[in-house]
C-alpha positions as CSV (number, residue, x, y, z in Angstrom):
1,M,-0.8,136.8,38.7
2,K,-1.0,139.4,36.0
3,I,1.1,142.5,36.5
4,V,1.2,145.5,34.2
5,L,4.7,146.6,33.4
6,A,4.9,150.4,33.4
7,S,7.1,150.4,30.3
8,N,6.8,149.7,26.6
9,N,10.4,148.7,26.2
10,Q,10.5,145.2,24.7
11,G,14.1,144.6,26.0
12,K,13.0,145.4,29.6
13,L,9.9,143.2,29.2
14,A,11.9,140.2,28.1
15,E,14.5,140.6,30.9
16,L,11.9,141.0,33.6
17,Q,9.5,138.3,32.4
18,A,12.3,135.7,32.3
19,M,13.1,136.3,35.9
20,L,9.5,136.6,37.2
21,T,8.1,133.6,35.4
22,P,9.0,131.2,38.2
23,L,6.6,133.1,40.5
24,G,3.7,132.5,38.2
25,C,3.7,136.2,37.2
26,T,2.8,137.3,33.7
27,L,3.9,140.8,32.7
28,V,1.8,142.9,30.2
29,R,3.2,146.0,28.7
30,Q,1.2,149.1,29.6
31,G,0.9,150.2,26.0
32,D,-1.0,146.9,25.2
33,L,-3.6,148.0,27.8
34,G,-3.9,151.6,26.6
35,V,-2.0,153.1,29.5
36,P,-0.4,156.5,28.7
37,E,3.2,157.2,29.8
38,A,3.5,158.8,33.2
39,P,5.4,162.0,33.6
40,E,8.9,161.5,35.2
41,P,9.7,164.9,36.7
42,H,11.7,163.6,39.6
43,C,15.5,163.6,40.1
44,T,15.7,160.1,41.8
45,F,15.1,156.6,40.3
46,V,12.7,155.6,43.1
47,E,10.4,158.6,42.8
48,N,10.1,158.2,39.0
49,A,9.5,154.4,39.3
50,L,6.8,154.9,41.9
51,A,5.1,157.5,39.7
52,K,5.1,155.1,36.8
53,A,3.8,152.2,38.8
54,R,1.0,154.2,40.4
55,N,0.0,155.5,36.9
56,A,-0.2,152.0,35.4
57,A,-2.1,150.6,38.3
58,H,-4.5,153.6,38.2
59,H,-5.4,153.1,34.6
60,T,-5.7,149.3,34.7
61,G,-6.8,148.3,38.2
62,L,-4.0,145.7,38.1
63,P,-0.8,145.4,40.3
64,A,2.0,147.3,38.5
65,L,5.7,147.0,38.2
66,A,7.9,149.9,37.1
67,D,11.6,150.2,36.6
68,D,13.6,153.4,36.5
69,A,17.2,152.8,35.6
70,G,20.2,154.7,34.4
71,L,23.9,155.2,34.2
72,C,25.6,157.2,36.9
73,V,29.0,158.4,35.9
74,D,31.4,159.4,38.6
75,A,33.2,162.0,36.5
76,F,29.8,163.7,35.8
77,G,28.7,163.7,39.5
78,G,26.4,160.8,39.0
79,L,24.7,162.1,35.8
80,P,23.1,161.3,33.5
81,G,21.1,159.3,36.1
82,V,17.3,159.6,35.6
83,D,17.9,161.4,32.2
84,T,19.9,158.4,30.8
85,A,17.4,157.5,28.1
86,Y,17.5,161.1,26.7
87,Y,21.3,161.6,27.2
88,A,22.1,162.1,23.5
89,T,19.4,164.7,22.9
90,Q,21.3,167.3,25.0
91,F,24.1,167.1,22.5
92,G,21.9,167.5,19.4
93,Y,21.4,163.8,18.6
94,E,18.1,162.0,18.1
95,K,17.1,159.8,21.0
96,S,18.5,156.3,20.5
97,D,20.7,153.8,22.3
98,D,23.4,154.1,19.6
99,N,23.4,157.9,19.9
100,N,23.5,157.7,23.7
101,V,26.7,155.6,23.4
102,R,28.2,157.9,20.8
103,A,27.5,161.0,22.9
104,L,28.9,159.4,26.1
105,L,32.1,158.4,24.4
106,E,32.5,161.8,22.9
107,Q,32.0,163.5,26.3
108,M,34.4,161.1,28.0
109,H,37.2,161.0,25.4
110,S,39.7,162.9,27.5
111,I,38.5,161.7,30.9
112,D,40.6,159.1,32.8
113,N,38.2,158.5,35.6
114,R,35.9,155.9,33.8
115,R,34.1,154.6,36.9
116,A,30.3,154.3,36.5
117,A,27.4,152.4,37.9
118,M,24.4,151.0,36.2
119,V,21.4,151.4,38.6
120,S,18.0,149.8,38.4
121,T,15.2,150.6,40.8
122,L,12.1,148.5,40.7
123,V,8.9,149.5,42.4
124,A,5.7,147.3,42.6
125,V,2.3,148.3,43.8
126,R,-0.8,146.3,44.4
127,S,-3.0,149.3,43.6
128,A,-2.6,152.9,42.6
129,D,-2.9,153.9,46.3
130,D,-0.8,151.1,47.8
131,P,0.7,152.6,51.0
132,E,3.4,149.9,51.0
133,P,5.2,149.8,47.6
134,L,7.8,147.1,47.2
135,I,11.2,148.7,46.3
136,A,14.2,146.8,45.1
137,V,17.5,148.3,43.9
138,G,20.2,146.7,41.8
139,R,23.6,148.3,41.2
140,V,26.6,147.2,39.2
141,L,29.9,149.1,39.3
142,G,32.1,149.1,36.3
143,E,33.9,151.4,33.9
144,I,33.1,153.1,30.6
145,A,35.0,151.3,27.8
146,R,36.8,153.4,25.2
147,A,34.7,151.8,22.4
148,P,31.6,149.6,22.1
149,M,32.1,145.9,22.4
150,G,29.6,143.1,22.0
151,S,26.2,142.7,20.5
152,N,24.0,141.4,23.4
153,G,21.8,143.7,25.5
154,F,20.8,147.3,24.8
155,G,21.3,150.8,26.1
156,F,24.8,151.3,27.4
157,D,25.6,147.6,27.7
158,P,28.3,147.7,24.9
159,V,30.4,150.3,26.8
160,M,29.7,149.1,30.4
161,W,32.9,147.1,31.1
162,I,32.5,144.9,34.2
163,P,35.9,144.1,35.9
164,E,34.7,140.9,37.5
165,F,34.0,139.4,34.0
166,G,36.7,141.3,32.0
167,Q,34.0,142.1,29.4
168,T,31.2,144.5,28.7
169,F,27.6,143.6,29.5
170,A,27.0,143.3,25.7
171,Q,29.7,140.6,25.4
172,L,28.3,138.3,28.1
173,P,25.8,135.5,27.3
174,I,22.3,136.8,27.9
175,E,21.7,134.4,30.8
176,V,24.9,135.6,32.5
177,K,24.1,139.2,31.9
178,N,20.5,138.8,33.2
179,A,21.7,137.2,36.4
180,N,24.4,139.8,37.1
181,S,23.1,143.1,35.6
182,H,21.7,145.9,37.6
183,R,18.2,145.0,36.5
184,G,18.9,141.3,37.1
185,R,19.9,142.1,40.7
186,A,16.9,144.3,41.3
187,T,14.6,141.7,39.8
188,Q,16.0,138.9,42.0
189,A,15.4,141.1,45.0
190,M,11.9,142.1,43.8
191,A,11.0,138.4,43.2
192,V,11.8,137.7,46.9
193,L,9.7,140.6,48.0
194,I,6.7,139.6,45.8
195,R,6.9,136.0,47.1
196,E,7.1,137.2,50.8
197,R,4.6,140.0,50.7
198,W,2.1,139.2,47.9
199,L,2.1,135.4,47.5
200,A,2.7,134.1,51.0
């Protein structure tokens, strides 16, 4: 089954494709099919992911899968949340993963409560008007490290310290990270839903 991924993020594509291959699903980035990015005006992950999935399905006529993910920091009342990708820009930095990490560490330098969760919400639709979207959520609780560690992964992986492993996500082998990350957990749940609802 060919599914359009409502993202142009190569890291996301690689992670999701690796976990959906056993279902016989092939993901195609929306940009490769000429799909414009969807607006993401909502304040929740699920609403934004649904908007992105419906947009991709509308433009391609294919089933679509969208992910909206972010970092929810306890000390910031759950923010940056849906604005995670643009976190650094509110502090005058250019948008980039490195700048996001830099800005977060600067904002948290005197904060002792380092608890944070990485959240991934996946939404899949069979068509743009699908009344029954598949929704899967993955969540990993950890702490924001005082400095980046590790070179695997992307986004906030170098500062997302996971107590159960005693390492950041970026220090873990890719296969371990994929199996235990917020996106990994969401994708495992989504794979079950796709198998039960779409392939049965």
